[in-house]
N, CA and C atoms as a LAMMPS dump frame, in Angstrom:
ITEM: TIMESTEP
0
ITEM: NUMBER OF ATOMS
294
ITEM: BOX BOUNDS ff ff ff
-5.0000000000000000e+02 5.0000000000000000e+02
-5.0000000000000000e+02 5.0000000000000000e+02
-5.0000000000000000e+02 5.0000000000000000e+02
ITEM: ATOMS id mol type element x y z
1 1 1 N 14.114 16.593 -4.8
2 1 2 C 12.213 16.29 -3.892
3 1 3 C 12.164 15.267 -5.002
4 2 1 N 11.221 14.012 -4.668
5 2 2 C 10.373 13.193 -5.303
6 2 3 C 9.15 13.353 -5.136
7 3 1 N 8.792 13.849 -6.318
8 3 2 C 7.109 13.88 -6.322
9 3 3 C 6.642 12.255 -7.028
10 4 1 N 5.723 11.962 -6.229
11 4 2 C 4.734 10.802 -6.22
12 4 3 C 3.541 10.805 -7.464
13 5 1 N 3.74 10.444 -8.632
14 5 2 C 2.707 10.531 -9.783
15 5 3 C 1.929 9.756 -9.214
16 6 1 N 0.618 9.792 -10.308
17 6 2 C -0.331 8.964 -9.913
18 6 3 C -0.17 7.392 -10.247
19 7 1 N 0.7 7.47 -11.387
20 7 2 C 1.198 5.868 -11.512
21 7 3 C 2.358 5.367 -10.852
22 8 1 N 2.776 6.092 -9.811
23 8 2 C 3.273 5.422 -8.853
24 8 3 C 2.461 4.893 -7.65
25 9 1 N 1.357 5.83 -7.383
26 9 2 C 0.632 5.354 -6.15
27 9 3 C -0.372 4.135 -6.727
28 10 1 N -0.53 4.306 -8.174
29 10 2 C -1.431 3.173 -8.697
30 10 3 C -0.583 1.713 -8.679
31 11 1 N 0.692 1.824 -8.549
32 11 2 C 1.552 1.053 -9.196
33 11 3 C 1.703 0.143 -7.59
34 12 1 N 1.725 1.121 -6.286
35 12 2 C 2.255 0.815 -4.538
36 12 3 C 0.741 0.226 -4.485
37 13 1 N -0.588 0.743 -4.764
38 13 2 C -1.687 0.427 -4.378
39 13 3 C -1.806 -1.209 -4.794
40 14 1 N -1.721 -1.487 -6.083
41 14 2 C -1.651 -2.707 -6.616
42 14 3 C -0.648 -3.727 -6.074
43 15 1 N 0.547 -3.368 -5.67
44 15 2 C 1.286 -4.359 -4.598
45 15 3 C 0.875 -4.148 -3.722
46 16 1 N 0.128 -3.344 -2.89
47 16 2 C -0.334 -3.641 -1.29
48 16 3 C -1.244 -4.605 -1.631
49 17 1 N -2.38 -4.401 -2.576
50 17 2 C -3.403 -5.586 -2.476
51 17 3 C -2.685 -6.887 -2.824
52 18 1 N -2.243 -6.942 -3.621
53 18 2 C -1.514 -8.35 -4
54 18 3 C -1.327 -9.41 -2.518
55 19 1 N -0.505 -8.49 -1.541
56 19 2 C -0.438 -8.643 -0.611
57 19 3 C -1.2 -9.115 0.651
58 20 1 N -2.172 -8.214 0.091
59 20 2 C -3.732 -8.461 0.965
60 20 3 C -4.581 -9.387 0.577
61 21 1 N -4.255 -10.154 -0.658
62 21 2 C -4.995 -11.239 -0.74
63 21 3 C -4.588 -13.005 -0.216
64 22 1 N -3.311 -12.53 0.748
65 22 2 C -3.262 -13.737 1.359
66 22 3 C -4.571 -13.896 2.65
67 23 1 N -5.229 -12.876 2.897
68 23 2 C -6.263 -12.945 3.85
69 23 3 C -5.268 -12.489 5.093
70 24 1 N -6.488 -12.376 6.11
71 24 2 C -6.171 -11.759 7.595
72 24 3 C -6.695 -9.944 7.763
73 25 1 N -6.912 -9.992 8.914
74 25 2 C -7.077 -8.474 9.072
75 25 3 C -6.308 -7.757 10.006
76 26 1 N -5.18 -8.263 9.374
77 26 2 C -3.933 -7.191 9.986
78 26 3 C -2.945 -7.339 9.024
79 27 1 N -2.599 -6.115 8.686
80 27 2 C -0.9 -6.114 7.578
81 27 3 C -0.174 -5.433 8.171
82 28 1 N 0.995 -6.123 8.375
83 28 2 C 2.274 -5.572 9.004
84 28 3 C 3.257 -5.904 8.27
85 29 1 N 3.784 -4.946 7.489
86 29 2 C 5.115 -5.077 5.963
87 29 3 C 5.145 -4.05 5.306
88 30 1 N 6.356 -4.244 4.069
89 30 2 C 6.933 -3.454 3.577
90 30 3 C 6.32 -3.547 2.051
91 31 1 N 5.897 -2.242 1.21
92 31 2 C 5.808 -2.906 0.1
93 31 3 C 6.741 -1.581 -0.713
94 32 1 N 7.844 -2.473 -1.583
95 32 2 C 8.811 -1.807 -2.418
96 32 3 C 8.707 -1.266 -3.76
97 33 1 N 9.306 -0.048 -3.861
98 33 2 C 8.676 0.212 -5.452
99 33 3 C 10.149 0.968 -5.579
100 34 1 N 10.776 0.259 -6.929
101 34 2 C 11.913 0.814 -7.584
102 34 3 C 11.94 1.322 -9.041
103 35 1 N 12.762 2.24 -9.213
104 35 2 C 13.009 3.118 -10.73
105 35 3 C 13.989 3.191 -10.814
106 36 1 N 14.598 3.66 -12.088
107 36 2 C 16.244 3.825 -12.257
108 36 3 C 16.412 5.038 -11.983
109 37 1 N 15.647 6.157 -11.277
110 37 2 C 16.108 7.092 -10.669
111 37 3 C 15.968 7.118 -9.145
112 38 1 N 15.411 6.364 -8.224
113 38 2 C 15.187 6.292 -6.734
114 38 3 C 14.11 4.949 -6.831
115 39 1 N 14.503 4.52 -5.117
116 39 2 C 14.018 3.125 -4.754
117 39 3 C 13.395 3.555 -3.655
118 40 1 N 12.317 3.04 -3.292
119 40 2 C 11.217 3.706 -1.937
120 40 3 C 10.18 2.521 -1.258
121 41 1 N 10.227 2.816 -0.345
122 41 2 C 9.034 1.366 0.469
123 41 3 C 8.606 2.306 1.261
124 42 1 N 7.398 1.518 1.574
125 42 2 C 5.939 1.99 1.92
126 42 3 C 5.987 0.588 3.367
127 43 1 N 6.472 1.105 4.24
128 43 2 C 6.23 0.458 5.586
129 43 3 C 5.208 0.478 6.338
130 44 1 N 4.166 -0.129 6.664
131 44 2 C 3.049 0.213 7.642
132 44 3 C 2.197 -0.692 8.14
133 45 1 N 1.661 -0.565 9.145
134 45 2 C 0.81 -1.52 9.743
135 45 3 C -0.766 -0.918 9.823
136 46 1 N -1.234 -1.939 9.233
137 46 2 C -3.157 -1.469 9.098
138 46 3 C -3.812 -2.531 9.536
139 47 1 N -5.376 -1.981 10.067
140 47 2 C -6.277 -3.132 9.886
141 47 3 C -6.948 -3.276 9.022
142 48 1 N -7.475 -4.391 8.622
143 48 2 C -8.294 -4.089 7.285
144 48 3 C -9.192 -4.87 7.882
145 49 1 N -10.606 -4.243 7.458
146 49 2 C -12.224 -4.542 7.513
147 49 3 C -12.207 -5.373 6.315
148 50 1 N -12.949 -6.799 6.174
149 50 2 C -13.553 -7.074 5.004
150 50 3 C -14.869 -7.999 5.277
151 51 1 N -15.438 -7.678 4.18
152 51 2 C -16.717 -8.331 3.975
153 51 3 C -16.785 -9.754 4.18
154 52 1 N -17.819 -10.364 4.377
155 52 2 C -18.251 -11.695 4.572
156 52 3 C -17.598 -12.303 3.447
157 53 1 N -16.976 -13.58 3.268
158 53 2 C -16.626 -14.488 2.38
159 53 3 C -18.247 -14.602 1.371
160 54 1 N -18.289 -14.401 -0.048
161 54 2 C -18.965 -14.77 -0.771
162 54 3 C -19.247 -15.887 -1.19
163 55 1 N -18.277 -17.032 -0.989
164 55 2 C -18.312 -18.77 -1.425
165 55 3 C -18.16 -19.576 -0.127
166 56 1 N -18.686 -20.31 -0.258
167 56 2 C -18.077 -21.367 1.109
168 56 3 C -16.592 -21.555 1.072
169 57 1 N -16.275 -21.716 0.111
170 57 2 C -14.822 -22.5 -0.049
171 57 3 C -13.792 -21.134 0.628
172 58 1 N -14.335 -19.937 0.255
173 58 2 C -13.655 -18.651 0.424
174 58 3 C -13.193 -18.515 1.784
175 59 1 N -12.225 -18.074 2.37
176 59 2 C -11.803 -18.309 3.978
177 59 3 C -11.746 -16.353 4.484
178 60 1 N -11.224 -15.777 3.274
179 60 2 C -11.35 -14.299 3.456
180 60 3 C -12.616 -13.598 2.638
181 61 1 N -13.137 -12.647 3.034
182 61 2 C -13.901 -11.897 2.102
183 61 3 C -13.133 -10.484 1.234
184 62 1 N -13.741 -9.876 0.773
185 62 2 C -13.051 -8.929 -0.017
186 62 3 C -12.616 -7.175 0.849
187 63 1 N -11.497 -6.913 0.58
188 63 2 C -11.057 -5.96 1.477
189 63 3 C -12.373 -4.808 1.308
190 64 1 N -12.582 -3.873 2.509
191 64 2 C -13.53 -3.073 1.975
192 64 3 C -13.116 -1.649 2.591
193 65 1 N -12.075 -1.68 3.527
194 65 2 C -11.641 -0.524 4.361
195 65 3 C -10.083 -1.155 5.103
196 66 1 N -9.867 -0.231 4.584
197 66 2 C -8.204 -0.105 5.53
198 66 3 C -7.685 1.035 6.3
199 67 1 N -7.784 0.756 7.591
200 67 2 C -7.49 1.616 8.573
201 67 3 C -5.514 1.862 8.987
202 68 1 N -4.993 2.656 8.653
203 68 2 C -3.788 2.695 8.987
204 68 3 C -3.408 3.112 10.142
205 69 1 N -2.583 2.417 10.913
206 69 2 C -2.223 2.532 12.386
207 69 3 C -0.919 3.416 12.362
208 70 1 N -0.169 2.912 11.557
209 70 2 C 0.945 3.568 11.36
210 70 3 C 2.177 3.325 9.941
211 71 1 N 2.446 4.632 9.867
212 71 2 C 2.72 4.127 8.093
213 71 3 C 4.165 5.158 8.117
214 72 1 N 5.01 4.755 7.101
215 72 2 C 6.219 5.53 6.517
216 72 3 C 6.741 5.245 5.238
217 73 1 N 6.834 6.276 4.694
218 73 2 C 7.339 6.301 2.996
219 73 3 C 8.665 6.456 3.271
220 74 1 N 9.554 5.686 2.627
221 74 2 C 10.916 6.551 2.31
222 74 3 C 11.552 6.059 0.934
223 75 1 N 12.208 7.102 0.336
224 75 2 C 12.772 7.349 -1.105
225 75 3 C 13.936 7.729 -0.938
226 76 1 N 14.879 6.985 -1.547
227 76 2 C 16.267 7.494 -1.553
228 76 3 C 16.813 7.271 -3.207
229 77 1 N 17.846 8.006 -3.345
230 77 2 C 17.977 8.253 -4.886
231 77 3 C 19.803 8.241 -4.731
232 78 1 N 20.581 7.347 -5.425
233 78 2 C 21.969 7.507 -5.276
234 78 3 C 22.39 7.298 -3.936
235 79 1 N 21.317 6.372 -3.319
236 79 2 C 21.776 6.111 -1.45
237 79 3 C 21.766 6.81 -0.927
238 80 1 N 20.741 8.11 -1.009
239 80 2 C 20.911 9.33 -0.155
240 80 3 C 19.35 9.645 0.053
241 81 1 N 19.028 9.898 1.247
242 81 2 C 16.972 9.963 1.128
243 81 3 C 16.812 11.036 0.848
244 82 1 N 15.742 11.438 0.315
245 82 2 C 14.879 12.472 -0.049
246 82 3 C 13.719 12.49 0.024
247 83 1 N 13.603 13.8 0.131
248 83 2 C 12.245 14.476 0.442
249 83 3 C 11.495 13.892 -0.261
250 84 1 N 10.022 13.846 -0.222
251 84 2 C 8.982 13.375 -1.053
252 84 3 C 7.743 13.755 -0.739
253 85 1 N 6.823 13.878 -1.649
254 85 2 C 5.027 14.412 -1.179
255 85 3 C 4.369 12.783 -1.315
256 86 1 N 4.614 12.252 -0.757
257 86 2 C 3.479 10.891 -0.38
258 86 3 C 2.946 11.224 0.339
259 87 1 N 1.46 10.621 0.128
260 87 2 C 0.462 10.942 1.259
261 87 3 C -0.444 9.623 1.172
262 88 1 N -0.806 9.208 2.523
263 88 2 C -1.408 8.213 2.818
264 88 3 C -2.895 8.581 2.255
265 89 1 N -3.601 9.334 2.287
266 89 2 C -4.815 9.555 1.601
267 89 3 C -4.598 9.781 0.349
268 90 1 N -3.904 10.15 -0.942
269 90 2 C -3.575 9.95 -2.232
270 90 3 C -3.466 8.94 -2.417
271 91 1 N -2.499 7.838 -1.768
272 91 2 C -2.593 6.203 -2.153
273 91 3 C -4.208 5.779 -1.888
274 92 1 N -4.757 6.128 -0.921
275 92 2 C -5.989 5.308 -0.553
276 92 3 C -7.062 5.511 -1.716
277 93 1 N -6.889 6.825 -2.468
278 93 2 C -7.759 6.987 -3.592
279 93 3 C -7.623 5.89 -5.007
280 94 1 N -6.221 5.073 -4.768
281 94 2 C -6.425 3.931 -5.925
282 94 3 C -6.561 2.917 -5.567
283 95 1 N -7.06 2.957 -4.073
284 95 2 C -7.537 1.372 -3.41
285 95 3 C -8.824 0.6 -4.65
286 96 1 N -8.587 -0.495 -4.763
287 96 2 C -10.226 -1.009 -5.822
288 96 3 C -11.494 -0.381 -5.001
289 97 1 N -11.584 -0.54 -3.623
290 97 2 C -12.924 -0.125 -3.067
291 97 3 C -12.905 1.519 -2.84
292 98 1 N -12.281 1.837 -3.419
293 98 2 C -12.224 3.66 -3.284
294 98 3 C -13.208 4.151 -4.025
């Protein structure tokens, strides 16, 4: 079994928010996280609630809330799917607005 640590959650959250910088109110995609021991992918669709842009030249405001519509976390080691303890609720505690 793969135990998802705080460091892994923090890195996945960081990569997720880097992708959200592109803007929009909807996300549908994958975030990959690889280590020497395993590789993993968070696949999700989510609705993004954003603040109003704080500058005239800004098109999108900051993400204030993410509502997952669907998500799946998969992890593999040596090409074999592994059980894991990933939790969206735990991931959300690492979002910048949390």
